[in-house]
N, C-alpha and C positions, 0 to 999 in steps of 0.2 A: 504494500500500500504506500502511495506517495505521501510525503510528509504533510502536505496540505490536507489531504483526505483524512489522514490519521488525526490531525489536529481538529478538524471540523467534527469528525465522529466523536472524539473524546470530549469536546466541549458540549456536544449534544447529550452525551451520557451524563456528564456532570451537571447539566441544566444551566450552563453559563452562557449568557448573551454578551457579546463584546461590541464596542463601538466600531464604526466604520474604519477600516484600515488596520485594526488591531491584529487580526490574524496574520496579515502580511508582515507587520512589525515583529511579531513573535517568531515567525519563520526566519526573518532576516537576523534576528538576535541569535537563534539557534545556529545559523550558518556561521556567524562571527565567532561564536563559542567553539564550534568545531574547528574552525581555522586556527584560532589562537591556541587552542588546547594542544595542538600538535607540538608546539614549541614551549609553551609556558606551563603546561600541566595545571590548568585551572581547576579541573575536576578529576576524580578518579575514574570516571566513566569514559572509556575510550571508543566505544562503539557509536558512530554517528547515527545509526538507525534507531537508537534508544533515546535520542535527544528530545523528541516530542513527548514521549511518555514520561521519562524519568526527570526531565528538566522543566518543560513547559507545563504539562498537565499536572505534574506533582506540585508545582508551585501554585498553579491556579486553583487547585482543590481547596486551598485555604481562603480564597477570595470571598466566599459568602460570610466569613467570620471577621473580615476587615471592616471596621467602622471608623468614623472620624475622618479627619482631613490630612493627617500626617502619619508617616511610617518610618521607622528606623530599622534597617536590616543589619544585624550585628554579625560580623565575620562573613561578609557577603560572598567572598570567594569569587566564583564565576558569575555571581549576580542573582542567585536563587535564594529566596523567592522574590527579592525586591524588584528586579527588572521586569519579569512577567507581570507582576502586580501593577507596576507603574505604567506598563503598556495597556493593561486592561482597564485602568482607572486613571485617565490623563489628568483629572482634577486632584489626584492624591499627591501630596508633597512627600517625596521619598528621598531619604538619605542612606547611602550605602557606605558602610564602614568596614575597612579591612586593613590590617597592619602590613600586609605584603605589598610592596611597591609595584611589582609586576601585575598582580591581580587588580590593584587600584587603577593602574594605567589602562588595563583592559576595560574596566568598568567605565572609566571616563571616555574611552574611545567609543564604546557602545552608545553612550548618551549623545555624543557628538554626531556619529554617523547616522543614528536613527532619529535625531532631532528630538530627543526626550528632554524637553525643557523642565519637566517636573522632577528631574533627578539631579542630586548633588552627590559628590563622592568625597569621602574623607579618608586619607591614608594615615593610619595610626591606630593605637590601641583605643578601644571604646571607652575605657575608664578615664582616659585623658581627654576625651571629646567633650566639648561644651556647646550648648545650643541655647539661644535666647528664649526659646520656647520648648516645652516638652513635647513628647510624641504620644499620639493617641494609641498607637500600636507599635510594639517592638517585636520583630520577628527574628528567628534564627533557625538555620538548618545545618546540622552537623557542626555546630560551633563549640558547644561545651555541655556539661551536665546542667540540669535545670537550676540547681543552687548557684552554680558558677555564673550562669546567664543573669540571674536576678542580682547577684552581688555586683557585677561590673556595669550594669545598665540601669539600676533602680533610680539613679539621680536624673535620668533622662525620660522617665515615664511621667506623662502629664496626669493631673487629677482625673480620676475615672478611667484611666488608660488600662490597657491589657497587654500582657505578653502572649504571643502566639508561637509556641515552640514546636517545631516539627521533629517527630521521632519515628523510629521504625516500630519495634515491638513495644508493647505496653511497658512504660518505664517505672515499674514498681519501686525499685531501689532508689531511683532519683527522686521520685515523689516523696519518699519517706525522709529524705534529707533536706527538703525545702525548709527555709526558716519560718518562724511563726509570724513574721511580719507580712507574709503573703498567703493567699488562699487559692486553692485550685477550684476554678469555677466549673470546669468540665474537661473531660478527656474524650475527644471524638475519634472514632475509628474511621479512617478515610479509605474509600475504594477508588483507586486511581486507575483509569483505563490503561492497560498495557504494563502495569507494574505488578510483579509477583512478590508476595510477601506482605507483611503487615505495615501499615502506615497509621500513625496516630498524631493528633494535634492536641497539645496541652494548652489550655487557656488559663492564665494566672492573673490575678489582680492583687493590688496592695490592700491589706486588711484595713488600714486607717482610711483609705479612700472609700472603701465600702461603707464604713461607719459614718463618715462625713456625708456621704450621699444620702443617708437616711434621715439626717438631721434637718 
């Protein structure tokens, strides 16, 4: 099946409608990722035929859970899930953070070549990153354990914001180590077309924010 057909079929299964031109943008991003990956090892996945399922659709499976107007993608690497989400929601302000200069250069190049004005790239450690405004959503895929993600990025979460952490198998051990300052709102099992194996999305919020929201 051609990549375009695979993407269109996967979006239909996921029940996701995209704005005009988004599918083309996603495929162009996948092509850039495949091209740069040959030299810079942006992802561990080396088979280009899996790019649509394991990169695009896997990232877009969390789209229904993305609320608010801003998103921080921690340890973005090759740009997942931040870039597909930015393409799918052009009104969403997305910041991609990665400490690897080669990966950050790739992320910047994607934003330039695809004309993604809603994306900004920061090269550096997330704990050293400062933003004048917090983020409604903080995402991560294959970045750290849950407690580690919360520790390094909690200062960047806006009031009422949520972490969306992408995991494979149900992360029992990681959930048990989360600090008391946060609460697990839900753990969703995701069915991603073309991806074999378990995929889960862990939704986390700050306890104090939840209390204040009820006052």
